[in-house]
C-alpha positions in Angstrom: 112.5 91.2 97.2 112.9 92.2 93.9 112.4 96.0 93.0 110.8 97.0 89.8 111.9 100.0 88.9 109.7 102.7 86.7 110.8 103.3 83.2 112.6 106.4 82.8 110.9 107.6 79.8 107.2 108.1 81.0 105.2 110.9 79.1 104.5 113.7 81.3 100.6 113.4 81.5 101.4 110.0 83.4 103.9 111.9 85.8 101.1 114.5 86.3 98.6 111.6 86.8 101.2 110.2 89.8 101.9 113.8 91.0 97.9 113.9 91.3 97.5 110.9 93.2 100.5 111.6 95.7 99.1 114.8 96.8 96.0 113.1 97.1 97.1 110.0 99.4 99.4 112.7 101.4 96.0 115.1 101.7 94.3 111.9 103.3 97.0 110.1 105.2 98.9 113.5 106.6 97.5 117.0 105.9 95.4 116.7 108.9 98.2 116.5 111.4 100.1 118.7 109.5 97.5 121.6 109.6 97.4 120.7 113.3 100.6 121.2 113.9 101.1 124.5 111.9 98.2 125.9 114.1 100.0 124.8 117.4 103.5 126.3 115.9 101.6 129.7 115.4 99.8 129.5 118.7 103.1 129.3 120.5 104.9 131.3 118.3 105.3 134.9 117.1 101.8 134.3 115.1 99.7 133.4 118.2 97.1 135.7 116.7 96.5 133.8 113.8 95.5 130.7 115.6 93.5 132.7 118.2 91.5 134.2 115.3 91.2 130.9 114.0 90.1 129.4 117.1 87.2 132.3 117.2 86.5 131.4 113.8 86.2 127.7 114.7 84.0 128.3 117.5 81.5 130.2 115.5 81.5 128.1 112.7 81.5 124.3 114.3 78.5 123.3 112.8 78.6 124.5 109.4 80.0 120.8 108.7 76.6 119.6 109.8 74.3 122.2 107.8 75.5 121.2 104.4 79.4 122.4 104.6 81.2 125.0 102.4 81.7 123.7 98.8 83.8 125.4 96.3 83.4 124.8 92.5 86.5 126.4 92.2 88.5 123.7 94.2 86.2 120.8 92.8 87.3 121.6 89.2 91.3 121.9 89.8 92.9 120.4 87.0 95.0 118.0 89.2 91.6 116.2 89.8 91.4 115.4 86.0 94.9 113.8 86.3 93.9 112.0 89.6 90.3 110.6 87.9 92.9 109.6 84.7 95.5 107.8 87.0 93.6 104.9 87.5 91.2 105.6 85.7 87.6 106.3 87.4 84.6 105.8 85.7 80.9 107.0 86.8 78.2 104.6 85.0 74.4 106.0 85.3 71.8 103.1 85.3 68.9 104.7 85.7 67.8 108.5 85.7 66.8 110.2 88.7 64.4 112.9 89.0 66.1 116.1 90.6 62.7 116.8 92.4 63.3 114.0 94.7 66.3 113.8 97.3 68.4 110.7 97.5 70.5 108.7 99.5 73.5 106.8 97.6 74.7 104.0 99.7 78.3 103.4 98.7 80.0 99.9 98.4 82.9 99.0 99.3 84.9 101.3 101.6 88.1 100.2 100.1 91.1 101.6 101.9 91.2 105.4 101.1 87.5 105.4 99.0 89.0 106.7 95.8 85.8 106.0 93.6 83.9 108.0 96.0 86.2 110.7 96.5 86.8 111.0 92.6 82.9 110.9 91.5 81.2 113.3 94.5 84.2 115.2 95.2 85.4 116.5 92.0 83.8 117.6 88.5 85.7 115.3 86.3 84.1 111.7 85.9 80.7 113.5 84.7 78.3 113.6 87.5 76.7 116.8 86.5 76.1 115.4 82.9 74.7 112.6 84.3 72.6 113.4 86.7 71.5 117.1 86.1 70.2 119.1 88.7 71.3 117.2 91.5 73.9 117.8 94.1 75.8 115.1 95.9 77.3 115.3 99.6 79.7 113.0 100.8 79.8 112.2 104.1 82.6 111.6 106.4 83.6 110.9 110.5 83.1 113.9 112.5 86.7 113.9 113.2 88.0 115.0 110.3 86.2 118.5 110.9 87.8 119.1 114.1 90.9 119.5 112.6 92.0 123.3 112.1 92.4 124.4 108.3 91.9 121.1 107.5 88.2 121.3 107.5 88.1 124.0 105.5 89.7 122.5 102.8 87.5 119.2 102.9 84.4 121.1 103.2 85.3 122.6 99.9 85.6 119.4 98.0 81.7 119.1 99.2 82.5 116.7 102.2 79.9 116.9 105.2 80.1 115.4 108.9 78.7 111.8 108.7 76.2 112.8 111.5 72.3 112.0 111.9 71.9 115.8 111.9 73.9 116.0 108.9 72.2 113.6 107.0 69.0 115.0 108.3 70.0 118.4 106.8 70.5 117.5 102.8 67.6 115.3 102.6 65.2 117.8 104.2 65.6 120.3 101.1 61.8 120.6 100.3 62.7 121.5 96.5 64.7 117.9 96.2 68.1 117.9 94.3 70.4 116.6 97.0 72.2 113.2 97.3 73.3 112.0 100.6 76.5 109.6 99.7 77.2 107.2 102.6 79.9 104.7 102.6 77.8 102.1 104.1 80.5 99.7 105.5 82.4 102.4 107.2 85.8 102.5 108.8 85.4 98.9 109.7 85.0 97.4 106.0 88.3 99.0 105.0 90.1 96.0 107.6 88.9 93.7 104.7 89.7 95.9 102.0 92.1 93.8 99.9 92.5 92.3 95.6 89.4 90.0 95.5 87.6 90.5 98.6 83.5 90.7 98.0 82.3 91.4 102.0 80.3 94.1 102.8 79.8 95.0 106.2 75.9 95.9 106.4 73.9 93.3 108.1 73.6 95.2 111.5 74.0 98.8 109.6 70.5 100.0 109.1 70.8 103.8 110.6 71.0 104.9 106.6 67.4 103.0 106.4 65.7 104.6 109.5 66.6 108.1 107.9 65.6 107.4 104.5 62.4 106.4 105.9 62.0 109.4 108.2 62.6 111.6 105.0 61.3 109.6 102.5 64.6 109.9 100.9 65.1 107.7 97.8 67.4 104.6 98.2 70.3 103.9 95.7 72.8 100.9 95.8 76.2 102.1 94.7 78.9 99.5 94.0 82.4 100.7 93.2 84.3 98.0 90.8 87.6 97.9 91.5 87.9 99.8 95.0 89.5 96.5 96.5 92.1 96.1 94.1 93.8 99.5 95.0 96.1 98.2 97.7 96.8 95.0 99.1 97.0 94.5 102.8 98.9 92.2 105.4 96.3 89.3 106.2 94.2 89.9 109.5 91.4 87.3 109.3 88.7 87.8 112.2 90.1 86.1 115.1 93.5 86.9 114.5 95.7 88.9 117.1 96.1 91.6 114.3 92.4 92.0 113.6 91.5 92.2 117.3 93.6 95.0 117.7 92.5 96.8 115.1 89.0 96.7 116.0 89.7 97.6 119.3 91.8 100.4 118.2 89.0 101.4 115.6 86.2 101.2 118.8 88.6 103.5 120.4 89.3 106.3 117.7 86.5 106.0 115.7 88.6 105.2 112.4 90.2 102.1 111.5 94.3 101.3 110.9 94.2 98.8 108.1 98.0 97.8 107.1 98.4 98.3 103.3 100.5 98.8 100.8 100.8 99.7 97.1 103.3 100.5 94.8 106.0 103.3 95.1 106.4 106.3 93.3 109.5 105.5 91.3 108.9 101.9 91.6 106.3 99.4 91.4 107.0 96.8 94.2 106.4 98.8 97.2 105.0 102.3 98.9 101.6 103.9 99.9 100.6 104.6 96.0 97.6 103.2 95.2 97.9 100.7 92.0 96.6 101.7 88.6 93.7 99.9 88.4 90.4 100.9 86.9 87.2 102.0 89.2 83.7 101.6 87.6 81.3 103.0 89.9 77.7 101.8 88.9 74.8 104.0 90.3 71.8 101.8 90.3 68.0 102.1 90.0 66.4 104.1 92.9 64.4 102.2 95.4 61.0 104.1 96.0 60.7 105.2 99.9 57.6 106.6 101.3 57.9 109.2 104.3 57.6 107.5 107.5 58.4 110.1 110.5 58.0 106.9 113.1 59.4 103.7 111.2 59.0 100.3 113.1 61.5 97.8 113.4 59.5 95.5 111.1 59.5 98.1 108.3 62.8 99.2 108.4 63.7 95.4 108.5 61.6 95.1 105.5 63.4 98.0 103.3 66.8 96.9 104.8 66.2 93.6 102.9 64.7 94.7 99.6 68.2 97.5 99.6 70.0 94.3 100.0 68.6 93.0 97.3 68.7 95.4 94.8 72.5 95.6 95.7 73.1 92.1 95.0 71.2 92.4 91.8 73.4 95.5 90.4 76.5 93.9 91.4 75.2 90.2 89.7 74.4 92.4 86.7 77.5 94.3 86.4 80.3 91.9 87.8 81.1 90.2 84.6 81.8 93.7 82.9 84.1 94.7 85.1 86.4 91.1 85.8 84.7 89.5 88.6 84.3 85.8 87.7 80.4 84.7 87.3 80.4 82.3 89.9 81.6 84.8 92.8 78.9 86.7 94.7 79.0 89.3 97.5 79.4 88.2 101.3 77.2 90.4 104.0 78.4 90.3 107.5 
């Protein structure tokens, strides 16, 4: 394989962008493990009392990720996130005004490999969310597993990340004054196994829990499609039924998260590595679907609203796909 090296003379801003994304990839893939290792080193070393005190704090603070987290405006405004946003770059597009007196449930699609668009738009302040949607506060829900990692949990909560449990979503959507947004990546970890350039497969047909919770709280549903999310990495071929896909799916059921075998570019060359490609991400927030509160929805009512959501998601995609480089004849595939 011929290696394509990066030019020696690259503007400092682009180098800063690469460094910003590098630390994000490291945080996503390895920081939790490093934090666990530090906790154990302290525990079995001379500084055991640090881990002991932290274990007590963890016990007392265990429920915080399910109760709205503990966001830090300072962390969300770190300059590193501006360079992160500019690397791709990431754009947030509004199609409709949202009334801050209501609560909303954003269904984010597709998952992609590392969910860069969701993080850039809803966990940092550099894509203009507050200007586009004044009075609203987004909470991005991720797997509860990550909040069991010592030290790492404090960092991710500062960015506005909260647990993806029913209790956590209900907490966000229970604000009587409105103004809260639960952002849920509907396809989940399983959908990441289909994340590759050109893929338009969404894992959603059997996922109706978000519909039920929206009905119970009367939260308006908003489909969100992130064009370019699947273009950031290439993935080893793993069609359904293959031994690799079977192994990945079994592992995902056991551990709760998927392990896509992906690759992108490197730091100093463009041929291989774990850095995402510089591909633009356009995250389009659709029109809200008005939901009337129903504390005990029937299966039929859930199915009806789910079908309405699929129609609005398809409409959002079809209306915007040609703007962002997707051929007119291509359509979404729901599985």
